[in-house]
Backbone as JSON, one array per atom type, in Angstrom:
{
  "sequence": "XXXXXXXXXXXXXXXXXXXXXXXXXXXXXXXXXXXXXXXXXXXXXX",
  "N": [[0.82, -1.19, 0.0], [0.51, 2.14, -0.85], [1.29, 5.22, 0.63], [-0.64, 8.11, 0.48], [0.54, 11.17, -0.72], [0.35, 14.18, 0.89], [-0.23, 17.49, -0.07], [1.69, 20.23, 1.04], [0.31, 22.6, 3.35], [-0.64, 25.78, 2.26], [-0.5, 29.09, 3.21], [-3.11, 31.49, 2.81], [-3.0, 34.38, 0.66], [-2.12, 37.41, 2.17], [-4.33, 40.01, 2.55], [-5.44, 41.96, 4.08], [-4.36, 44.48, 6.15], [-3.09, 45.53, 9.25], [-2.57, 48.63, 10.9], [-0.57, 48.65, 12.88], [1.01, 46.46, 12.24], [2.3, 47.35, 9.98], [4.12, 49.16, 10.97], [6.22, 47.71, 11.99], [7.56, 46.69, 9.85], [10.14, 46.53, 7.31], [11.34, 49.41, 5.53], [11.22, 49.19, 2.73], [9.48, 46.99, 2.27], [7.18, 47.99, 3.51], [6.59, 50.16, 1.85], [5.89, 48.81, -0.51], [3.54, 47.52, 0.3], [1.93, 49.73, 0.97], [1.7, 50.95, -1.54], [0.13, 49.01, -2.83], [-2.14, 49.19, -1.27], [-3.0, 51.75, -1.96], [-3.65, 51.25, -4.59], [-5.85, 49.8, -4.21], [-5.67, 47.03, -3.92], [-5.03, 45.82, -1.57], [-6.33, 46.1, 1.78], [-6.71, 48.31, 4.6], [-6.87, 47.8, 8.11], [-8.21, 49.32, 10.85]],
  "CA": [[0.0, 0.0, 0.0], [1.24, 3.4, -0.92], [0.7, 6.32, 1.37], [-0.86, 9.26, -0.38], [1.31, 12.34, -0.29], [-0.45, 15.37, 1.01], [0.47, 18.71, -0.41], [1.82, 21.09, 2.23], [-0.67, 23.68, 3.43], [-0.12, 27.1, 1.93], [-1.31, 30.16, 3.78], [-3.67, 32.38, 1.78], [-2.32, 35.67, 0.51], [-2.61, 38.4, 3.13], [-4.86, 41.17, 1.85], [-5.88, 42.93, 5.07], [-3.21, 44.88, 6.94], [-3.34, 46.37, 10.42], [-1.59, 49.71, 10.93], [0.56, 48.31, 13.76], [1.91, 45.53, 11.56], [3.1, 48.1, 9.02], [5.17, 49.87, 11.69], [7.34, 46.82, 12.29], [8.15, 46.24, 8.59], [11.22, 47.32, 6.73], [10.83, 50.52, 4.71], [10.94, 48.72, 1.37], [8.27, 46.16, 2.31], [6.06, 48.86, 3.84], [6.29, 50.93, 0.64], [5.2, 47.92, -1.43], [2.19, 47.3, 0.82], [1.21, 50.99, 0.85], [1.35, 51.11, -2.97], [-0.99, 48.12, -3.13], [-3.32, 49.75, -0.6], [-3.45, 52.86, -2.78], [-4.25, 50.67, -5.81], [-7.0, 49.06, -3.67], [-5.47, 45.59, -3.97], [-5.05, 45.46, -0.16], [-7.1, 47.04, 2.59], [-6.19, 48.58, 5.94], [-7.77, 47.59, 9.22], [-7.83, 50.26, 11.92]],
  "C": [[0.86, 1.25, 0.0], [0.51, 4.45, -0.1], [0.51, 7.49, 0.4], [-0.1, 10.46, 0.17], [0.37, 13.53, -0.25], [0.39, 16.58, 0.64], [0.57, 19.57, 0.84], [0.82, 22.23, 2.18], [-0.01, 25.0, 3.12], [-1.07, 28.15, 2.49], [-1.88, 31.0, 2.66], [-2.93, 33.72, 1.76], [-2.95, 36.69, 1.46], [-3.06, 39.64, 2.38], [-5.36, 42.25, 2.8], [-4.71, 43.22, 6.01], [-3.63, 45.78, 8.08], [-2.23, 47.42, 10.47], [-0.37, 49.37, 11.77], [1.52, 47.34, 13.08], [2.79, 46.23, 10.53], [4.27, 48.81, 9.71], [6.4, 49.01, 11.92], [8.06, 46.33, 11.03], [9.36, 47.08, 8.21], [10.6, 48.37, 5.8], [10.42, 50.06, 3.32], [9.63, 47.91, 1.33], [7.04, 47.02, 2.6], [5.64, 49.68, 2.62], [5.52, 50.08, -0.37], [3.75, 47.71, -0.99], [1.35, 48.57, 0.66], [0.81, 51.25, -0.6], [0.17, 50.24, -3.34], [-2.27, 48.57, -2.44], [-3.88, 50.89, -1.43], [-4.1, 52.39, -4.09], [-5.52, 49.86, -5.48], [-6.91, 47.55, -3.88], [-5.5, 45.03, -2.55], [-5.93, 46.45, 0.57], [-6.48, 47.16, 3.97], [-7.28, 48.35, 6.97], [-7.3, 48.52, 10.33], [-8.01, 49.61, 13.27]]
}
């Protein structure tokens, strides 16, 4: 009997960002997230 291989679980893409989580990011990563928020691809949670 062969064991079936399960695919590893992949977390869904994060699309909602809390303001406090942006403060702990590097400047480059924060700029990327802010650009996507301005394009309305991501949303901010207050």
